C-alpha positions as CSV (number, residue, x, y, z in Angstrom):
1,M,0.2,-0.2,0.0
2,Q,3.1,2.4,0.2
3,N,2.8,4.8,-2.0
4,K,-0.1,3.8,-3.7
5,F,-2.1,7.4,-3.7
6,A,0.5,9.8,-2.6
7,K,4.3,9.9,-1.5
8,I,6.2,12.7,0.7
9,E,9.5,14.1,0.5
10,P,11.4,14.3,2.0
11,N,11.0,11.2,4.6
12,P,12.3,10.8,7.1
13,L,12.7,14.5,7.9
14,S,15.6,15.9,9.8
15,I,14.5,18.2,12.6
16,I,17.5,20.1,14.4
17,I,16.3,21.5,18.2
18,S,18.3,24.7,19.3
19,K,18.0,25.5,23.1
20,D,18.9,29.0,22.6
21,N,16.5,29.6,20.0
22,E,13.1,30.9,21.0
23,N,11.6,31.3,17.7
24,N,9.8,28.4,15.6
25,N,11.8,26.4,13.2
26,N,10.2,25.7,10.1
27,Y,10.4,22.7,7.9
28,N,8.7,21.6,4.2
29,I,7.6,18.8,3.1
30,T,6.1,18.0,-0.3
31,I,3.1,15.5,-0.8
32,H,3.0,14.4,-4.2
33,N,-0.5,13.1,-6.0
34,L,0.2,9.5,-8.0
35,T,-3.2,9.4,-9.3
36,N,-5.6,11.0,-12.0
37,K,-8.2,11.7,-8.7
38,Y,-8.3,14.4,-6.3
39,I,-6.9,13.3,-3.1
40,I,-7.5,14.7,0.6
41,F,-4.9,14.8,3.4
42,K,-5.1,15.1,7.0
43,F,-2.1,15.8,9.2
44,L,-2.3,13.4,12.9
45,I,0.4,14.6,15.5
46,N,0.4,12.8,18.6
47,T,1.8,15.5,21.1
48,K,0.3,18.8,21.1
49,G,2.5,22.1,21.2
50,I,5.4,20.6,19.7
51,L,4.9,20.5,16.2
52,L,2.2,21.9,13.7
53,A,1.3,21.0,10.1
54,K,0.3,24.1,8.1
55,P,-2.2,23.5,6.3
56,S,-3.1,20.3,8.4
57,T,-6.0,19.5,5.8
58,S,-6.4,20.2,2.3
59,Y,-6.5,18.6,-1.1
60,I,-4.0,18.3,-3.9
61,S,-5.6,18.3,-7.6
62,P,-4.6,15.1,-9.9
63,S,-0.9,14.6,-10.6
64,Q,-0.1,17.6,-8.8
65,N,1.8,18.5,-4.9
66,I,1.6,20.3,-2.4
67,S,4.4,21.8,0.1
68,V,3.3,21.5,4.0
69,E,5.0,23.6,6.3
70,I,6.1,21.8,9.2
71,I,6.3,24.1,12.3
72,V,8.6,23.4,15.3
73,N,8.4,24.9,18.8
74,N,11.4,25.0,20.7
75,H,10.6,24.3,24.2
76,S,13.7,24.6,26.4
77,N,12.6,22.8,29.2
78,L,12.0,19.5,26.9
79,S,14.6,16.8,26.3
80,L,15.9,15.3,23.3
81,S,14.2,11.9,23.9
82,E,10.8,13.7,24.6
83,Y,11.2,15.6,21.3
84,K,11.5,11.7,19.8
85,K,8.4,10.6,21.0
86,T,6.6,13.1,18.5
87,K,5.1,11.0,15.4
88,I,3.1,12.4,12.1
89,L,0.9,9.9,10.4
90,V,-0.8,11.5,7.4
91,M,-3.9,10.1,5.9
92,I,-4.6,10.0,2.4
93,I,-8.4,9.4,0.8
94,P,-9.0,9.4,-2.9
95,Y,-11.8,11.0,-4.2
96,N,-13.7,10.2,-7.5
97,G,-15.5,14.1,-7.8
98,E,-13.5,17.3,-8.2
99,I,-12.5,19.6,-5.2
100,N,-12.9,23.7,-5.3
101,S,-11.7,24.8,-1.8
102,V,-10.3,23.5,1.6
103,E,-13.3,23.9,3.6
104,Q,-14.9,21.2,1.1
105,A,-12.2,19.1,1.7
106,K,-12.0,19.4,5.3
107,N,-16.1,18.6,5.2
108,L,-15.6,15.5,2.8
109,F,-12.9,14.2,5.1
110,Q,-15.3,14.2,8.0
111,D,-17.7,12.5,5.7
112,L,-15.2,9.6,4.1
113,K,-12.9,9.2,7.1
114,N,-15.0,6.3,8.8
115,K,-16.2,4.9,5.7
116,E,-15.3,1.2,4.3
117,I,-13.1,3.0,1.5
118,E,-9.4,2.4,0.1
119,R,-7.2,4.8,1.7
120,Q,-3.1,5.2,2.3
121,D,-1.4,6.1,5.6
122,I,1.9,7.5,5.6
123,L,4.1,7.7,8.7
124,V,6.8,10.3,8.5
125,D,9.7,9.8,10.2
126,L,11.5,12.2,12.4
127,N,15.3,12.7,13.0
128,F,15.5,15.0,16.1
129,T,19.0,16.3,16.5
130,M,20.0,18.9,19.6
131,E,22.0,21.7,18.1
132,E,24.8,22.4,20.6
133,I,25.4,25.9,21.6
134,I,28.4,27.6,20.1
135,N,30.0,30.0,22.9
136,T,30.3,33.2,20.7
137,D,32.2,35.2,23.3
138,I,35.4,32.6,22.8
139,N,37.2,35.1,21.0
140,K,36.0,38.1,23.1
141,N,37.4,36.1,26.1
142,N,40.6,35.8,24.6
143,N,40.9,39.4,23.8
144,K,39.8,40.2,27.2
145,Q,42.9,38.1,28.8
146,E,45.3,39.5,26.5
147,N,44.5,42.8,27.2
148,M,44.6,41.9,31.0
149,N,48.0,40.3,30.5
150,N,49.1,43.8,28.4
151,N,47.4,45.7,31.6
152,E,49.5,43.8,34.1
153,E,52.8,44.0,32.1
154,K,52.2,47.9,31.8
155,L,51.4,48.2,35.6
156,I,54.5,46.5,36.6
157,F,56.8,48.8,34.6
158,E,54.7,52.0,35.6
159,N,54.9,51.0,39.2
160,N,59.0,50.4,39.1
161,P,60.5,54.2,38.3
162,N,63.8,52.9,37.4
163,T,62.9,50.4,35.3
164,K,60.5,52.3,33.3
165,K,63.2,55.2,33.2
166,Q,65.8,52.6,31.8
167,L,63.2,51.1,29.1
168,I,62.7,54.8,28.2
169,S,66.4,55.3,28.0
170,K,67.0,52.4,25.8
171,N,64.3,52.8,23.4
172,E,65.6,56.4,22.5
173,E,68.9,54.8,22.0
174,I,67.7,52.0,19.4
175,L,65.5,54.6,17.7
176,K,68.4,56.5,17.1
177,N,70.8,53.6,16.1
178,L,67.5,52.4,13.8
179,E,67.8,55.6,11.9
180,I,71.7,55.4,11.7
181,N,71.2,51.7,10.5
182,K,68.9,52.9,7.9
183,K,71.5,55.7,6.4
184,K,74.2,52.9,6.6
185,L,72.1,50.5,4.7
186,E,71.2,53.0,1.9
187,N,74.8,53.8,1.6
188,L,75.9,50.2,1.3
189,T,73.0,49.6,-1.3
190,Q,74.2,52.4,-3.3
191,Q,77.8,50.9,-3.3
192,N,76.7,48.0,-4.5
193,N,74.7,49.1,-7.2
194,K,77.7,51.3,-8.6
195,V,80.4,48.2,-8.4
196,N,77.4,46.1,-10.2
197,E,77.0,48.9,-12.9
198,K,81.1,48.9,-13.4
199,S,81.0,45.2,-13.9
200,K,78.3,45.2,-16.8
201,P,80.6,44.6,-19.8
202,T,82.4,41.8,-18.1
203,K,81.1,38.3,-18.4
204,T,81.6,38.0,-14.2
205,K,80.1,40.0,-11.9
206,K,81.9,41.5,-8.9
207,Y,80.2,42.2,-5.5
208,N,81.5,44.0,-2.2
209,F,81.0,40.6,-0.1
210,D,82.1,42.9,2.8
211,N,79.3,45.1,2.5
212,L,76.9,42.2,2.0
213,I,77.6,40.9,5.2
214,M,77.6,44.5,7.1
215,V,74.1,44.9,5.2
216,S,72.7,41.3,6.9
217,I,74.2,42.7,10.2
218,I,72.4,46.1,9.8
219,L,69.0,44.3,8.9
220,L,69.3,41.8,11.9
221,G,69.8,45.0,14.0
222,L,66.9,46.7,12.3
223,I,64.6,43.8,13.0
224,A,65.4,43.4,16.9
225,G,65.1,47.2,17.1
226,S,61.6,47.1,15.6
227,N,60.6,44.3,18.0
228,F,61.6,46.1,21.0
229,A,60.3,49.5,19.9
230,N,57.0,47.3,19.3
231,L,57.3,46.2,22.9
232,Y,57.7,49.5,24.2
233,N,54.7,51.2,22.1
234,K,52.6,48.3,23.8
235,L,53.2,49.0,27.1
236,F,53.3,53.0,27.1
237,K,51.8,54.3,24.0
238,K,48.3,52.7,24.3
């Protein structure tokens, strides 16, 4: 008798329950009329207040389909096992005549449901899963902890006048050395460029390796100085 008059998709229906969501979740299922007759359908749900079918009773024209909205009411006090007790049964009754309105379909269902006529009952399987609550404040908490650590470091230096003076003096010295080393680097770069320009007519290029070594040393000094300056700014400029 399965899929004799109608079929429902999707079946099973997967439903996600969110504990932190006060709004209802809506899902759609489609009922397909597999006949060349009108059919009437009726949703029967064994629990109240958890699921609602809209429309719960209506009709489908021959060889057509209809979308039914399944509204899930999230209850924060219900467990997953309680949700899983919910069942949906859809009664399908074929009708030889023509149906022109939902009200007519409802009246016909009341007249035909207890009569000895052929019908189809479709059980819609429900797969309930509980959605995990994601802590959206993780990044905020990490940033808060980082700011607290920075403030603690800053407080340590500010409460020690000698350490603070030494750090300020060291920072000023590094900034001066950074400027001097920048100029040295620019000069060495220009010298190497001149050497390369002079060596262009020959097949073998000559490089001033002493200058290259000095450039590497200066670059390391610039990097170390920049790191120290960043630490200084983090502690005293914020």
